[in-house]
N, CA, C and O of each residue as an XYZ file, in Angstrom:
960
protein
N      96.803    106.459    120.436
C      96.736    107.854    119.990
C      97.906    108.144    119.062
O      99.057    107.884    119.411
N      97.617    108.683    117.878
C      98.641    108.992    116.892
C      99.488    110.159    117.379
O      98.962    111.198    117.779
N     100.820    109.977    117.341
C     101.725    110.976    117.886
C     102.108    112.059    116.880
O     102.512    113.151    117.280
N     101.987    111.772    115.568
C     102.495    112.682    114.558
C     101.469    112.922    113.459
O     100.694    112.034    113.103
N     101.481    114.139    112.932
C     100.566    114.509    111.858
C     101.221    114.340    110.485
O     100.597    113.841    109.548
N     102.495    114.765    110.375
C     103.215    114.703    109.093
C     104.621    114.182    109.370
O     105.322    114.697    110.241
N     105.024    113.163    108.627
C     106.340    112.568    108.851
C     107.150    112.577    107.562
O     106.607    112.659    106.461
N     108.464    112.491    107.735
C     109.349    112.287    106.586
C     110.089    110.973    106.797
O     110.735    110.768    107.824
N     109.986    110.093    105.815
C     110.648    108.789    105.861
C     111.882    108.834    104.972
O     111.783    109.102    103.774
N     113.041    108.573    105.558
C     114.297    108.534    104.794
C     114.633    107.080    104.462
O     114.803    106.244    105.349
N     114.725    106.802    103.159
C     115.076    105.466    102.676
C     116.414    105.538    101.957
O     116.617    106.399    101.102
N     117.318    104.645    102.297
C     118.571    104.567    101.546
C     118.318    103.836    100.237
O     117.355    103.078    100.119
N     119.177    104.061     99.261
C     119.059    103.302     98.023
C     119.252    101.821     98.287
O     118.581    100.987     97.678
N     120.176    101.483     99.202
C     120.433    100.087     99.513
C     119.198     99.397    100.054
O     119.024     98.194     99.860
N     118.330    100.148    100.736
C     117.109     99.567    101.287
C     116.184     99.053    100.191
O     115.358     98.174    100.435
N     116.318     99.596     98.990
C     115.467     99.173     97.875
C     116.081     98.034     97.078
O     115.431     97.472     96.197
N     117.326     97.691     97.380
C     118.029     96.729     96.535
C     117.772     95.279     96.926
O     117.960     94.380     96.107
N     117.341     95.033     98.175
C     117.151     93.651     98.600
C     118.434     92.866     98.433
O     119.491     93.269     98.917
N     118.332     91.743     97.745
C     119.521     90.926     97.485
C     120.137     91.217     96.124
O     121.092     90.558     95.714
N     119.591     92.203     95.429
C     120.108     92.539     94.099
C     120.939     93.810     94.190
O     121.106     94.367     95.275
N     121.452     94.264     93.075
C     122.225     95.496     93.026
C     121.426     96.623     92.399
O     121.949     97.714     92.173
N     120.176     96.362     92.122
C     119.367     97.351     91.427
C     118.163     97.769     92.277
O     118.326     98.252     93.397
N     116.975     97.583     91.745
C     115.749     97.883     92.479
C     114.958     96.592     92.607
O     114.517     96.025     91.606
N     114.781     96.134     93.817
C     114.109     94.871     94.088
C     112.605     95.114     94.208
O     112.165     95.892     95.055
N     111.822     94.451     93.367
C     110.371     94.675     93.383
C     109.750     94.249     94.707
O     108.750     94.828     95.132
N     110.328     93.245     95.366
C     109.799     92.831     96.664
C     110.028     93.917     97.715
O     109.184     94.131     98.586
N     111.168     94.598     97.632
C     111.425     95.686     98.573
C     110.496     96.870     98.303
O     110.086     97.564     99.233
N     110.167     97.098     97.045
C     109.187     98.137     96.735
C     107.845     97.808     97.391
O     107.180     98.688     97.937
N     107.456     96.537     97.333
C     106.204     96.117     97.971
C     106.256     96.331     99.482
O     105.269     96.730    100.100
N     107.434     96.056    100.069
C     107.601     96.261    101.506
C     107.422     97.729    101.866
O     106.743     98.054    102.840
N     108.034     98.621    101.080
C     107.901    100.056    101.340
C     106.439    100.482    101.222
O     105.958    101.272    102.034
N     105.736     99.970    100.224
C     104.319    100.295    100.057
C     103.530     99.904    101.304
O     102.699    100.678    101.780
N     103.784     98.712    101.833
C     103.067     98.249    103.025
C     103.385     99.117    104.237
O     102.497     99.454    105.020
N     104.665     99.478    104.386
C     105.069    100.321    105.513
C     104.379    101.682    105.443
O     103.850    102.172    106.441
N     104.390    102.285    104.256
C     103.780    103.607    104.091
C     102.264    103.523    104.235
O     101.648    104.397    104.846
N     101.664    102.482    103.679
C     100.214    102.332    103.792
C      99.781    102.242    105.252
O      98.729    102.761    105.626
N     100.600    101.574    106.084
C     100.243    101.443    107.503
C     100.206    102.807    108.187
O      99.408    103.030    109.097
N     101.081    103.724    107.742
C     101.065    105.078    108.302
C      99.885    105.879    107.761
O      99.221    106.599    108.507
N      99.629    105.751    106.463
C      98.493    106.469    105.862
C      97.182    106.043    106.494
O      96.278    106.861    106.661
N      97.072    104.770    106.847
C      95.840    104.257    107.462
C      95.557    104.912    108.806
O      94.425    104.893    109.289
N      96.599    105.496    109.410
C      96.439    106.196    110.683
C      96.113    107.674    110.483
O      95.949    108.421    111.447
N      96.022    108.083    109.218
C      95.728    109.481    108.927
C      96.949    110.373    108.937
O      96.831    111.595    109.019
N      98.133    109.762    108.853
C      99.381    110.519    108.874
C      99.809    110.863    107.453
O      99.693    110.031    106.553
N     100.301    112.072    107.245
C     100.825    112.484    105.947
C     102.275    112.020    105.834
O     103.057    112.159    106.774
N     102.627    111.462    104.661
C     103.947    110.844    104.497
C     104.710    111.454    103.325
O     104.233    111.463    102.190
N     105.901    111.960    103.623
C     106.852    112.365    102.586
C     108.056    111.440    102.679
O     108.344    110.892    103.744
N     108.754    111.267    101.570
C     109.889    110.350    101.515
C     111.075    111.046    100.855
O     110.915    111.770     99.872
N     112.260    110.821    101.404
C     113.506    111.155    100.708
C     114.227    109.845    100.456
O     114.412    109.047    101.375
N     114.635    109.619     99.217
C     115.273    108.350     98.861
C     116.696    108.594     98.369
O     116.974    109.579     97.684
N     117.588    107.677     98.731
C     118.963    107.739     98.262
C     119.127    107.020     96.931
O     118.144    106.618     96.307
N     120.384    106.859     96.498
C     120.625    106.235     95.198
C     121.760    105.233     95.200
O     122.240    104.829     94.141
N     122.201    104.822     96.409
C     123.386    103.976     96.508
C     123.260    102.604     95.891
O     124.274    101.965     95.610
N     122.038    102.129     95.671
C     121.863    100.830     95.019
C     122.192    100.889     93.534
O     122.508     99.869     92.921
N     122.118    102.086     92.956
C     122.371    102.248     91.524
C     123.736    102.875     91.242
O     124.379    102.572     90.237
N     124.155    103.740     92.135
C     125.406    104.471     91.875
C     125.990    104.980     93.179
O     125.278    105.547     94.009
N     127.279    104.779     93.357
C     127.973    105.289     94.538
C     129.073    106.245     94.105
O     130.136    105.822     93.651
N     128.804    107.549     94.252
C     129.757    108.554     93.817
C     131.080    108.457     94.543
O     132.131    108.697     93.948
N     131.049    108.107     95.829
C     132.281    108.048     96.612
C     133.242    107.006     96.052
O     134.456    107.207     96.047
N     132.690    105.898     95.583
C     133.530    104.828     95.048
C     134.277    105.289     93.809
O     135.486    105.086     93.693
N     133.556    105.910     92.884
C     134.198    106.365     91.652
C     135.108    107.565     91.893
O     136.089    107.766     91.176
N     134.772    108.371     92.922
C     135.658    109.499     93.257
C     137.021    108.980     93.696
O     138.054    109.576     93.393
N     137.006    107.853     94.420
C     138.267    107.247     94.842
C     139.084    106.766     93.642
O     140.308    106.652     93.716
N     138.390    106.487     92.535
C     139.061    106.009     91.333
C     139.389    107.148     90.371
O     139.871    106.913     89.263
N     139.127    108.376     90.798
C     139.552    109.512     89.998
C     138.459    110.354     89.376
O     138.760    111.392     88.786
N     137.191    109.951     89.484
C     136.125    110.768     88.899
C     136.000    112.086     89.655
O     136.168    112.126     90.873
N     135.707    113.152     88.936
C     135.454    114.445     89.545
C     134.300    114.330     90.533
O     133.251    113.789     90.186
N     134.470    114.830     91.760
C     133.477    114.661     92.814
C     132.147    115.298     92.453
O     131.091    114.725     92.721
N     132.187    116.469     91.853
C     130.943    117.165     91.517
C     130.175    116.372     90.467
O     128.958    116.214     90.565
N     130.898    115.870     89.454
C     130.256    115.031     88.445
C     129.640    113.794     89.084
O     128.511    113.414     88.774
N     130.406    113.168     89.988
C     129.900    111.988     90.668
C     128.654    112.276     91.483
O     127.719    111.475     91.496
N     128.636    113.410     92.160
C     127.455    113.777     92.948
C     126.240    114.014     92.052
O     125.123    113.635     92.405
N     126.457    114.641     90.892
C     125.332    114.854     89.967
C     124.770    113.518     89.477
O     123.554    113.352     89.379
N     125.650    112.576     89.173
C     125.183    111.252     88.746
C     124.411    110.578     89.888
O     123.374    109.952     89.670
N     124.943    110.722     91.111
C     124.255    110.142     92.263
C     122.871    110.736     92.466
O     121.935    110.020     92.823
N     122.734    112.030     92.242
C     121.415    112.661     92.378
C     120.441    112.125     91.336
O     119.260    111.934     91.626
N     120.937    111.882     90.120
C     120.075    111.299     89.091
C     119.639    109.882     89.472
O     118.529    109.462     89.148
N     120.520    109.148     90.162
C     120.157    107.804     90.623
C     118.993    107.866     91.601
O     118.131    106.987     91.587
N     118.953    108.889     92.450
C     117.838    109.012     93.392
C     116.527    109.279     92.658
O     115.462    108.856     93.108
N     116.607    109.982     91.525
C     115.396    110.222     90.734
C     114.848    108.903     90.200
O     113.636    108.687     90.209
N     115.721    108.027     89.740
C     115.278    106.729     89.238
C     114.594    105.927     90.341
O     113.549    105.317     90.111
N     115.180    105.928     91.538
C     114.560    105.223     92.654
C     113.207    105.832     93.014
O     112.252    105.115     93.313
N     113.137    107.148     92.983
C     111.883    107.829     93.313
C     110.780    107.478     92.316
O     109.631    107.267     92.704
N     111.129    107.418     91.043
C     110.141    107.055     90.022
C     109.656    105.622     90.214
O     108.474    105.332     90.030
N     110.574    104.725     90.587
C     110.182    103.338     90.848
C     109.231    103.259     92.044
O     108.247    102.521     92.015
N     109.533    104.025     93.092
C     108.652    104.052     94.253
C     107.282    104.606     93.896
O     106.258    104.049     94.292
N     107.264    105.695     93.150
C     105.997    106.310     92.763
C     105.143    105.341     91.952
O     103.931    105.254     92.150
N     105.784    104.616     91.040
C     105.052    103.632     90.247
C     104.460    102.549     91.141
O     103.324    102.122     90.932
N     105.228    102.102     92.141
C     104.729    101.076     93.068
C     103.536    101.599     93.859
O     102.563    100.874     94.066
N     103.603    102.837     94.296
C     102.465    103.420     95.012
C     101.242    103.517     94.104
O     100.137    103.140     94.493
N     101.449    104.020     92.906
C     100.330    104.199     91.988
C      99.666    102.872     91.655
O      98.442    102.803     91.544
N     100.471    101.802     91.494
C      99.903    100.491     91.200
C      99.094     99.926     92.369
O      98.270     99.028     92.201
N      99.352    100.476     93.550
C      98.609    100.047     94.742
C      97.579    101.094     95.179
O      97.157    101.132     96.335
N      97.194    101.936     94.229
C      96.130    102.923     94.446
C      96.463    103.943     95.534
O      95.572    104.463     96.206
N      97.754    104.222     95.697
C      98.195    105.265     96.629
C      98.688    106.443     95.794
O      99.722    106.322     95.138
N      97.992    107.573     95.794
C      98.433    108.713     94.972
C      99.785    109.235     95.442
O     100.036    109.354     96.641
N     100.645    109.542     94.487
C     101.984    110.006     94.840
C     102.478    111.028     93.830
O     101.907    111.188     92.751
N     103.534    111.704     94.195
C     104.163    112.690     93.320
C     105.656    112.703     93.596
O     106.079    112.669     94.752
N     106.460    112.752     92.531
C     107.905    112.870     92.666
C     108.306    114.322     92.447
O     107.906    114.952     91.469
N     109.102    114.839     93.378
C     109.660    116.181     93.226
C     111.179    116.067     93.194
O     111.771    115.274     93.926
N     111.801    116.870     92.335
C     113.253    116.831     92.175
C     113.889    118.111     92.705
O     113.324    119.199     92.592
N     115.072    117.957     93.281
C     115.808    119.113     93.788
C     116.339    120.010     92.693
O     116.669    121.168     92.951
N     116.430    119.494     91.455
C     116.781    120.352     90.324
C     115.824    120.061     89.176
O     115.261    118.969     89.108
N     115.627    121.033     88.260
C     114.623    120.881     87.206
C     114.937    119.723     86.268
O     116.078    119.553     85.838
N     113.919    118.928     85.955
C     114.023    117.856     84.964
C     112.834    118.010     84.027
O     111.687    117.977     84.474
N     113.092    118.176     82.743
C     112.023    118.411     81.783
C     111.313    117.146     81.345
O     111.576    116.056     81.853
N     110.417    117.310     80.401
C     109.731    116.171     79.798
C     108.640    115.559     80.642
O     108.186    114.452     80.353
N     108.206    116.254     81.685
C     107.138    115.719     82.519
C     107.560    114.556     83.387
O     106.710    113.806     83.868
N     108.876    114.388     83.603
C     109.370    113.263     84.410
C     108.957    113.423     85.863
O     108.449    112.483     86.475
N     109.173    114.608     86.418
C     108.772    114.876     87.793
C     108.668    116.373     88.005
O     109.092    117.165     87.164
N     108.103    116.746     89.130
C     107.905    118.152     89.462
C     109.167    118.746     90.088
O     109.883    118.047     90.804
N     109.446    120.012     89.832
C     110.531    120.667     90.577
C     110.097    120.868     92.025
O     108.911    121.051     92.298
N     111.051    120.835     92.951
C     110.694    120.985     94.359
C     110.099    122.357     94.625
O     110.617    123.382     94.181
N     108.989    122.347     95.364
C     108.336    123.575     95.806
C     107.692    123.256     97.145
O     106.778    122.435     97.216
N     108.161    123.896     98.201
C     107.694    123.505     99.535
C     106.209    123.792     99.739
O     105.524    123.049    100.442
N     105.710    124.865     99.127
C     104.288    125.185     99.272
C     103.424    124.122     98.593
O     102.451    123.640     99.174
N     103.787    123.761     97.360
C     103.026    122.735     96.649
C     103.149    121.386     97.350
O     102.176    120.636     97.428
N     104.335    121.075     97.858
C     104.519    119.807     98.562
C     103.571    119.721     99.754
O     102.934    118.689     99.963
N     103.470    120.779    100.526
C     102.581    120.777    101.687
C     101.116    120.670    101.273
O     100.326    119.997    101.935
N     100.763    121.329    100.188
C      99.384    121.239     99.699
C      99.044    119.813     99.280
O      97.975    119.299     99.607
N      99.970    119.176     98.550
C      99.729    117.817     98.071
C      99.719    116.819     99.232
O      98.930    115.873     99.225
N     100.573    117.019    100.214
C     100.558    116.155    101.396
C      99.217    116.269    102.111
O      98.654    115.265    102.547
N      98.712    117.485    102.231
C      97.430    117.701    102.906
C      96.272    117.054    102.155
O      95.241    116.726    102.743
N      96.457    116.873    100.840
C      95.401    116.251    100.030
C      95.468    114.730    100.067
O      94.595    114.059     99.515
N      96.496    114.178    100.714
C      96.602    112.727    100.849
C      97.650    112.070     99.983
O      97.797    110.849    100.015
N      98.390    112.858     99.204
C      99.420    112.267     98.349
C     100.695    111.980     99.143
O     101.038    112.703    100.079
N     101.383    110.920     98.751
C     102.735    110.661     99.234
C     103.675    111.446     98.321
O     103.629    111.295     97.100
N     104.523    112.281     98.910
C     105.466    113.064     98.119
C     106.851    112.455     98.269
O     107.333    112.260     99.385
N     107.490    112.156     97.144
C     108.811    111.543     97.139
C     109.808    112.583     96.640
O     109.754    113.005     95.485
N     110.711    112.989     97.515
C     111.711    113.986     97.171
C     112.962    113.292     96.643
O     113.498    112.384     97.277
N     113.414    113.733     95.478
C     114.593    113.128     94.854
C     115.627    114.199     94.546
O     115.385    115.389     94.750
N     116.789    113.763     94.050
C     117.908    114.647     93.690
C     118.478    115.381     94.896
O     119.030    116.472     94.756
N     118.349    114.795     96.065
C     118.939    115.363     97.261
C     118.502    116.785     97.519
O     117.320    117.110     97.416
N     119.469    117.641     97.858
C     119.160    119.054     98.077
C     119.111    119.821     96.759
O     118.705    120.983     96.722
N     119.528    119.160     95.677
C     119.637    119.840     94.388
C     121.026    120.367     94.121
O     121.301    120.892     93.042
N     121.911    120.230     95.104
C     123.290    120.696     94.970
C     124.253    119.580     95.344
O     123.932    118.747     96.191
N     125.436    119.551     94.722
C     126.430    118.539     95.087
C     126.989    118.792     96.483
O     126.771    119.850     97.072
N     127.708    117.809     96.996
C     128.426    117.914     98.278
C     127.525    117.796     99.501
O     127.975    118.024    100.624
N     126.251    117.441     99.296
C     125.345    117.216    100.412
C     124.780    115.806    100.313
O     124.435    115.345     99.225
N     124.687    115.126    101.445
C     124.152    113.766    101.446
C     122.627    113.788    101.408
O     121.998    114.824    101.630
N     122.046    112.623    101.122
C     120.584    112.534    101.164
C     120.069    112.559    102.601
O     118.891    112.842    102.820
N     120.926    112.268    103.591
C     120.527    112.467    104.987
C     120.298    113.946    105.260
O     119.308    114.322    105.889
N     121.219    114.785    104.784
C     121.040    116.225    104.939
C     119.809    116.689    104.183
O     119.069    117.546    104.666
N     119.582    116.124    102.992
C     118.379    116.461    102.216
C     117.120    116.104    102.996
O     116.150    116.862    102.987
N     117.128    114.954    103.671
C     115.966    114.532    104.446
C     115.673    115.528    105.565
O     114.523    115.908    105.783
N     116.725    115.948    106.274
C     116.543    116.918    107.349
C     116.041    118.255    106.802
O     115.146    118.875    107.377
N     116.628    118.692    105.682
C     116.220    119.959    105.073
C     114.772    119.927    104.616
O     114.008    120.851    104.896
N     114.391    118.866    103.912
C     112.999    118.764    103.444
C     112.026    118.677    104.624
O     110.922    119.219    104.561
N     112.433    118.000    105.691
C     111.576    117.914    106.874
C     111.301    119.304    107.437
O     110.174    119.614    107.826
N     112.336    120.135    107.479
C     112.159    121.513    107.948
C     111.235    122.272    107.003
O     110.334    122.984    107.445
N     111.461    122.116    105.699
C     110.720    122.903    104.707
C     109.240    122.552    104.654
O     108.413    123.420    104.374
N     108.889    121.299    104.918
C     107.474    120.905    104.850
C     106.810    120.892    106.225
O     105.620    120.598    106.336
N     107.566    121.205    107.261
C     106.989    121.216    108.599
C     106.692    119.831    109.142
O     105.678    119.630    109.810
N     107.572    118.867    108.859
C     107.376    117.511    109.375
C     107.596    117.492    110.889
O     108.372    118.281    111.427
N     106.903    116.581    111.558
C     107.037    116.455    113.004
C     108.230    115.596    113.397
O     108.758    115.730    114.501
N     108.657    114.708    112.491
C     109.715    113.767    112.815
C     110.303    113.209    111.527
O     109.617    113.122    110.508
N     111.577    112.831    111.575
C     112.227    112.108    110.481
C     112.409    110.660    110.927
O     113.010    110.395    111.968
N     111.893    109.738    110.142
C     112.112    108.316    110.371
C     113.172    107.835    109.396
O     113.013    107.989    108.185
N     114.247    107.256    109.903
C     115.252    106.670    109.025
C     115.128    105.157    109.086
O     115.374    104.544    110.124
N     114.740    104.557    107.951
C     114.589    103.108    107.862
C     115.914    102.488    107.445
O     116.474    102.849    106.410
N     116.414    101.561    108.245
C     117.695    100.927    107.964
C     117.547     99.410    108.021
O     116.440     98.888    108.146
N     118.666     98.715    107.929
C     118.653     97.256    108.010
C     118.932     96.756    109.426
O     118.950     95.549    109.667
N     119.150     97.682    110.363
C     119.305     97.316    111.773
C     118.244     98.056    112.585
O     117.647     99.022    112.109
N     118.017     97.592    113.818
C     116.856     98.060    114.581
C     117.140     99.261    115.474
O     116.506     99.413    116.518
N     118.071    100.107    115.088
C     118.339    101.304    115.859
C     119.789    101.728    115.746
O     120.511    101.286    114.852
N     120.211    102.593    116.662
C     121.581    103.089    116.702
C     122.352    102.320    117.761
O     121.872    102.127    118.878
N     123.548    101.884    117.401
C     124.400    101.113    118.298
C     125.732    101.831    118.515
O     126.075    102.767    117.792
N     126.465    101.379    119.511
C     127.783    101.940    119.796
C     128.774    101.664    118.671
O     129.754    102.390    118.505
N     128.515    100.610    117.900
C     129.289    100.282    116.701
C     128.382     99.474    115.791
O     127.241     99.190    116.156
N     128.862     99.101    114.623
C     128.043     98.378    113.660
C     127.712     96.981    114.205
O     128.608     96.146    114.326
N     126.439     96.715    114.537
C     126.087     95.416    115.121
C     126.238     94.257    114.143
O     126.293     93.098    114.554
N     126.304     94.567    112.850
C     126.495     93.510    111.859
C     127.944     93.045    111.813
O     128.255     91.975    111.289
N     128.832     93.882    112.381
C     130.255     93.545    112.398
C     130.787     93.309    113.812
O     131.802     92.639    113.996
N     130.101     93.859    114.797
C     130.576     93.793    116.182
C     129.471     93.238    117.073
O     128.495     93.931    117.360
N     129.622     92.004    117.507
C     128.586     91.355    118.325
C     128.467     91.980    119.714
O     127.475     91.752    120.407
N     129.467     92.766    120.130
C     129.411     93.404    121.452
C     128.785     94.794    121.402
O     128.715     95.478    122.424
N     128.328     95.220    120.223
C     127.725     96.543    120.083
C     126.483     96.666    120.964
O     125.688     95.732    121.068
N     126.328     97.816    121.589
C     125.205     98.058    122.494
C     124.247     99.051    121.849
O     124.666    100.073    121.304
N     122.965     98.741    121.917
C     121.944     99.593    121.301
C     121.550    100.733    122.231
O     121.417    100.550    123.441
N     121.366    101.915    121.643
C     120.809    103.055    122.360
C     119.291    103.058    122.176
O     118.810    102.950    121.047
N     118.546    103.177    123.243
C     117.096    103.367    123.122
C     116.786    104.803    122.763
O     115.811    105.081    122.065
N     117.618    105.719    123.241
C     117.442    107.139    122.940
C     118.791    107.845    123.035
O     119.724    107.356    123.672
N     118.870    109.000    122.387
C     120.078    109.826    122.376
C     119.661    111.280    122.243
O     118.609    111.576    121.676
N     120.467    112.180    122.757
C     120.265    113.587    122.455
C     121.013    113.912    121.164
O     121.947    113.205    120.787
N     120.599    114.979    120.491
C     121.303    115.393    119.276
C     122.772    115.681    119.572
O     123.658    115.285    118.815
N     123.016    116.368    120.670
C     124.396    116.724    120.995
C     125.252    115.479    121.230
O     126.414    115.435    120.825
N     124.678    114.476    121.883
C     125.423    113.238    122.119
C     125.720    112.529    120.804
O     126.824    112.022    120.600
N     124.726    112.495    119.907
C     124.925    111.848    118.610
C     126.040    112.529    117.825
O     126.845    111.867    117.168
N     126.079    113.866    117.900
C     127.116    114.617    117.183
C     128.478    114.416    117.842
O     129.476    114.190    117.159
N     128.514    114.499    119.176
C     129.784    114.352    119.899
C     130.392    112.962    119.706
O     131.610    112.811    119.615
N     129.516    111.942    119.645
C     129.998    110.574    119.483
C     130.212    110.197    118.019
O     130.604    109.074    117.700
N     129.946    111.163    117.135
C     130.133    110.937    115.698
C     129.374    109.702    115.230
O     129.909    108.856    114.513
N     128.107    109.617    115.654
C     127.252    108.507    115.242
C     127.101    108.533    113.725
O     126.724    109.555    113.152
N     127.393    107.415    113.080
C     127.490    107.387    111.620
C     126.177    107.102    110.896
O     126.136    107.123    109.666
N     125.112    106.837    111.637
C     123.860    106.474    110.970
C     123.298    107.638    110.147
O     122.597    107.418    109.159
N     123.606    108.874    110.554
C     123.285    110.067    109.772
C     124.460    111.028    109.925
O     125.230    110.927    110.880
N     124.594    111.959    108.982
C     125.736    112.855    109.074
C     125.459    114.013    110.037
O     124.314    114.278    110.404
N     126.516    114.679    110.427
C     126.428    115.733    111.430
C     125.489    116.859    111.002
O     124.743    117.390    111.824
N     125.524    117.222    109.730
C     124.663    118.308    109.245
C     123.193    117.961    109.418
O     122.390    118.828    109.764
N     122.830    116.704    109.182
C     121.440    116.274    109.339
C     121.021    116.354    110.804
O     119.948    116.864    111.126
N     121.886    115.841    111.693
C     121.576    115.928    113.120
C     121.418    117.384    113.554
O     120.495    117.719    114.297
N     122.322    118.245    113.089
C     122.294    119.651    113.502
C     121.039    120.359    112.992
O     120.429    121.139    113.724
N     120.649    120.096    111.750
C     119.440    120.721    111.202
C     118.206    120.328    112.007
O     117.364    121.168    112.322
N     118.110    119.047    112.334
C     116.951    118.583    113.103
C     116.993    119.127    114.529
O     115.961    119.500    115.087
N     118.177    119.168    115.108
C     118.312    119.740    116.457
C     117.867    121.203    116.475
O     117.100    121.614    117.345
N     118.353    121.982    115.511
C     118.084    123.418    115.512
C     116.627    123.737    115.201
O     116.146    124.832    115.494
N     115.920    122.761    114.598
C     114.506    122.980    114.263
C     113.573    122.081    115.065
O     112.385    121.966    114.761
N     114.133    121.443    116.101
C     113.356    120.632    117.037
C     112.517    119.566    116.333
O     111.330    119.402    116.613
N     113.165    118.842    115.410
C     112.509    117.738    114.701
C     113.186    116.442    115.131
O     114.377    116.258    114.877
N     112.466    115.566    115.760
C     113.037    114.306    116.231
C     113.455    113.412    115.064
O     112.961    113.551    113.945
N     114.369    112.498    115.353
C     114.778    111.475    114.390
C     114.592    110.118    115.053
O     115.030    109.908    116.184
N     113.948    109.206    114.353
C     113.816    107.837    114.849
C     114.447    106.892    113.837
O     114.080    106.894    112.662
N     115.393    106.088    114.297
C     116.058    105.097    113.450
C     115.475    103.732    113.785
O     115.485    103.316    114.943
N     114.966    103.034    112.770
C     114.331    101.741    113.001
C     114.612    100.808    111.833
O     115.088    101.239    110.783
N     114.315     99.533    112.023
C     114.528     98.549    110.967
C     113.280     98.411    110.106
O     112.173     98.254    110.620
N     113.468     98.472    108.796
C     112.344     98.268    107.883
C     112.200     96.792    107.504
O     111.303     96.431    106.741
N     113.075     95.946    108.032
C     113.071     94.536    107.647
C     112.321     93.646    108.636
O     111.860     92.565    108.269
N     112.197     94.092    109.886
C     111.618     93.242    110.915
C     110.112     93.093    110.786
O     109.585     91.982    110.849
N     109.416     94.217    110.603
C     107.966     94.228    110.720
C     107.413     95.344    109.846
O     107.814     96.500    109.977
N     106.489     94.995    108.951
C     105.890     96.004    108.082
C     105.075     97.036    108.860
O     104.728     98.086    108.319
N     104.770     96.748    110.113
C     103.957     97.668    110.924
C     104.792     98.405    111.962
O     104.243     99.085    112.829
N     106.122     98.275    111.881
C     106.982     98.953    112.857
C     106.761    100.459    112.827
O     106.657    101.087    113.880
N     106.687    101.045    111.635
C     106.488    102.487    111.527
C     105.168    102.892    112.162
O     105.119    103.849    112.936
N     104.097    102.174    111.843
C     102.789    102.485    112.420
C     102.803    102.329    113.930
O     102.186    103.118    114.645
N     103.500    101.322    114.414
C     103.561    101.105    115.866
C     104.301    102.238    116.570
O     103.913    102.648    117.664
N     105.371    102.747    115.945
C     106.091    103.881    116.533
C     105.191    105.109    116.547
O     105.132    105.834    117.540
N     104.494    105.337    115.444
C     103.572    106.476    115.360
C     102.519    106.386    116.450
O     102.074    107.401    116.984
N     102.124    105.162    116.773
C     101.113    104.942    117.820
C     101.699    105.011    119.227
O     100.983    104.807    120.207
N     102.994    105.298    119.332
C     103.572    105.526    120.637
C     104.444    104.424    121.189
O     104.963    104.558    122.297
N     104.629    103.322    120.448
C     105.477    102.253    120.954
C     106.952    102.639    120.860
O     107.366    103.364    119.955
N     107.729    102.141    121.810
C     109.173    102.417    121.840
C     109.899    101.381    121.006
O     110.176    100.274    121.469
N     110.204    101.754    119.764
C     110.884    100.867    118.811
C     112.025    101.640    118.189
O     111.881    102.826    117.892
N     113.157    100.985    117.987
C     114.286    101.655    117.382
C     114.990    102.570    118.362
O     114.963    102.338    119.571
N     115.625    103.618    117.837
C     116.317    104.605    118.670
C     115.779    105.990    118.343
O     115.719    106.389    117.180
N     115.384    106.725    119.398
C     114.854    108.073    119.216
C     115.942    109.089    119.550
O     116.565    109.018    120.609
N     116.165    110.031    118.638
C     117.132    111.113    118.855
C     116.332    112.411    119.001
O     115.542    112.770    118.128
N     116.550    113.096    120.106
C     115.767    114.301    120.393
C     116.631    115.321    121.131
O     117.815    115.086    121.374
N     116.029    116.448    121.481
C     116.790    117.497    122.162
C     117.374    117.016    123.480
O     118.544    117.253    123.782
N     116.535    116.334    124.265
C     116.949    115.925    125.598
C     117.310    114.451    125.697
O     117.672    113.968    126.769
N     117.212    113.734    124.575
C     117.538    112.312    124.592
C     116.513    111.485    125.329
O     116.850    110.479    125.954
N     115.248    111.910    125.260
C     114.180    111.166    125.952
C     113.284    110.454    124.949
O     112.333    109.779    125.341
């Protein structure tokens, strides 16, 4: 039995890079397969994508770049990733639309509109949200939580390179212990770094669950979670 009607999938820019520093076409194919598995279940899919594979504002800010300028460049990087994803979907006969948090002319993508986004999702399109919240100083994790609230998503799925949330980075600490579930308050109190505090708080206050899972293990992991399997780490009000 399908657990969710409409989901938001959060993809980091690094998730699209594979072994390269840009956009890996094989990773685009992987994302297409993951999303298709959810669509096959009749679930509506929206995506928020980051831009860290193309540009990292924090790095250049440390070297002296103005933070606001760096954030604007980072938001433009997410638009490039979103366009690449949309092209991959279209080539695989999956209708999609890119929406931007700030206006971009020339027919590149649509400006964000929550009413239109919901209409297009209901028609079967995958909607890819880019440019974060449209304002500097907010992460794409916060953008994912905000867009989930605005479109009425049932859950936010965060696809990462590890299979859930751990007490520390399992890629660096072999003694790290995985959480099967967490409450929002526990995630905030423990300063869990997989998403920022604002994202956790937005989802908590709007009762939208977050599931952190690996996009590298199994192309059907997302579909299996939607079907009720316990995969990854679930963050909810009560930690169940």
